[in-house]
C-alpha positions in Angstrom: 6.0 1.5 4.5 5.9 5.0 3.0 4.9 7.9 5.2 1.6 8.9 3.4 1.1 12.0 5.5 4.5 13.2 4.5 3.8 12.5 0.8 0.5 14.4 1.0 2.3 17.3 2.9 4.9 17.5 0.1 2.2 17.8 -2.5 0.6 20.6 -0.6 3.9 22.5 0.0 5.4 22.1 -3.4 5.9 25.5 -5.1 7.1 26.1 -8.6 7.9 29.0 -10.8 5.2 30.3 -13.1 5.4 28.8 -16.6 7.3 30.9 -19.2 5.6 31.3 -22.6 8.8 31.9 -24.5 10.8 28.9 -23.3 13.2 27.5 -25.9 11.8 24.4 -27.5 14.9 22.4 -26.6 14.4 23.2 -22.9 10.8 22.1 -23.1 11.8 18.9 -24.8 14.5 18.2 -22.3 12.1 18.7 -19.4 9.5 16.4 -20.9 12.1 13.8 -21.6 13.3 14.0 -18.0 9.7 13.6 -16.8 9.3 10.5 -19.0 12.5 9.0 -17.6 11.3 9.7 -14.0 7.9 8.1 -14.8 9.7 4.9 -16.0 11.6 4.7 -12.7 8.4 4.7 -10.6 7.1 1.3 -9.5 3.8 0.4 -11.0 2.8 -2.0 -8.2 3.1 0.5 -5.4 -0.1 2.5 -4.7 1.9 5.2 -2.9 3.6 6.1 -6.2 0.2 6.5 -8.1 -0.1 10.3 -7.3 3.5 10.9 -8.5 2.8 8.9 -11.7 -0.4 10.8 -12.3 1.3 14.2 -11.6 4.0 13.4 -14.2 1.4 12.3 -16.7 -0.6 15.4 -16.1 2.3 17.7 -16.6 3.0 15.9 -19.9 -0.5 16.5 -21.0 -1.5 12.8 -20.8 -4.7 13.6 -18.9 -6.6 10.3 -19.7 -3.6 8.2 -18.6 -3.3 10.3 -15.4 -7.0 9.8 -14.6 -6.6 6.0 -15.2 -3.7 5.9 -12.7 -5.8 7.9 -10.2 -8.6 5.4 -10.5 -6.3 2.7 -9.1 -6.6 1.8 -5.4 -4.9 4.4 -3.2 -4.2 4.6 0.5 -6.8 6.8 2.3 -4.0 9.2 3.4 -3.5 10.2 -0.2 -7.2 10.9 -1.0 -6.7 14.7 -0.9 -3.9 14.5 -3.4 -6.1 12.3 -5.7 -9.0 14.7 -5.7 -6.8 17.7 -6.4 -5.0 15.9 -9.3 -8.3 14.6 -10.7 -9.7 18.2 -10.8 -6.6 19.4 -12.6 -6.7 16.5 -15.1 -10.4 17.1 -15.8 -9.6 20.8 -16.4 -6.8 19.6 -18.7 -4.4 21.9 -16.7 -0.8 20.8 -17.1 0.8 23.8 -15.4 3.0 23.3 -12.4 1.9 24.9 -9.2 1.1 24.5 -5.6 -1.7 22.0 -4.8 -3.7 23.7 -2.0 
């Protein structure tokens, strides 16, 4: 059984560099291709992976799909992560940052 408190803690501790406006297109395409490969590796029948799926979809700009994933049943321990991700999706914010 996954440690849901640890998953939520990692969402809250995750830090990332600020986005760079002048990133080369090939770097952006490679990063997005990598996120899509990661998304394909996540199990779709494990509710603990829903926040990660939603986060990858959000960063890819697939806000409606991310919200659909977040509407699936989720363990209570991940409710904080769900609310934060939902707010970012509703704001159509795909930037990477710390979820406080």
